[in-house]
C-alpha positions in Angstrom: 25.9 95.7 63.3 24.4 95.8 59.8 20.7 95.9 59.4 18.7 94.2 56.7 15.4 95.2 55.1 12.5 92.7 55.0 12.4 90.7 51.8 9.2 92.4 50.8 10.9 95.8 50.6 13.1 94.7 47.8 10.6 92.6 46.0 9.4 95.5 43.8 12.9 96.4 42.8 13.5 92.7 41.9 10.3 92.5 39.8 11.2 95.6 37.9 14.8 94.5 37.4 13.7 91.1 36.0 11.1 92.7 33.7 13.6 95.2 32.3 16.3 92.7 31.9 14.0 90.4 30.0 12.8 93.3 27.8 16.4 94.0 27.0 16.9 90.4 26.0 19.7 89.7 28.4 20.4 86.7 30.7 21.4 87.3 34.3 25.0 86.4 33.3 25.0 88.9 30.5 23.7 91.7 32.6 26.1 90.8 35.4 29.1 91.1 33.0 27.8 94.5 31.7 27.5 96.0 35.2 30.5 94.2 36.7 28.8 91.8 39.1 28.4 88.0 39.3 25.1 86.6 37.9 24.3 85.2 41.4 23.9 88.7 42.7 21.6 89.6 39.8 19.5 86.5 40.7 19.3 87.5 44.4 18.3 91.0 43.5 15.6 89.8 41.2 14.3 87.5 44.0 14.2 90.4 46.4 16.7 88.8 48.7 19.4 91.5 48.5 19.6 95.3 48.6 21.6 96.5 45.6 25.1 97.7 46.5 25.6 101.5 46.3 25.7 102.8 42.7 24.5 99.5 41.2 20.9 100.7 40.5 22.2 103.6 38.5 24.5 101.3 36.5 21.5 98.9 35.9 19.4 101.9 34.7 22.1 102.9 32.3 22.7 99.5 30.8 18.9 98.7 30.6 17.9 102.2 29.5 15.2 102.5 32.2 15.7 106.3 32.7 16.3 106.1 36.5 13.4 103.8 37.3 15.5 101.3 39.3 17.4 104.0 41.2 14.0 105.6 42.1 12.8 102.3 43.6 16.0 102.1 45.7 15.6 105.7 46.8 12.0 105.3 47.9 11.4 105.3 51.6 11.2 101.9 53.3 9.7 100.6 56.5 11.7 100.3 59.6 14.5 97.8 59.0 14.6 94.8 61.2 17.6 93.2 62.8 17.4 89.4 62.2 19.8 88.6 65.0 17.7 90.6 67.5 14.6 88.7 66.7 15.8 85.1 66.9 17.9 83.2 69.5 21.6 83.0 69.0 22.6 80.3 66.5 24.4 77.2 67.6 27.9 76.2 66.4 26.6 75.3 63.0 25.5 78.9 62.4 21.7 78.3 62.3 19.3 76.1 60.5 20.0 75.1 56.9 18.1 77.4 54.6 17.8 80.1 57.3 18.1 83.5 55.4 20.3 84.9 58.2 22.7 82.0 57.9 22.8 82.3 54.1 23.5 86.0 54.3 26.5 85.5 56.6 28.1 83.0 54.3 27.4 84.9 51.1 30.4 85.9 48.9 30.0 88.6 46.3 32.1 88.4 43.1 32.9 91.7 41.4 34.0 91.1 37.8 36.3 93.5 36.0 34.7 95.7 33.5 35.1 94.6 29.9 
């Protein structure tokens, strides 16, 4: 079973990504196209809701010219991951309460765009 980090553990990565993206004068959509991911993933990363997929932090560093700053945040040790399913009762047939982060994550679809 896949484990997830608490939202707080990715908040710093998201803050730095947003600041660097804005410094570069790019929208989330523009950055997504440059690194080959949908803008919704960039949004979730900036909000601290997602861990970046393997290799993405390095690509973001390259596009944004951050000299490895984002990859360093990803590589930094984190607290013990928690298992959302182990801390809450099993969801009913609807898959949980609306707005429940665990429910949202289960239904998430990632779009990978071809490189231009």
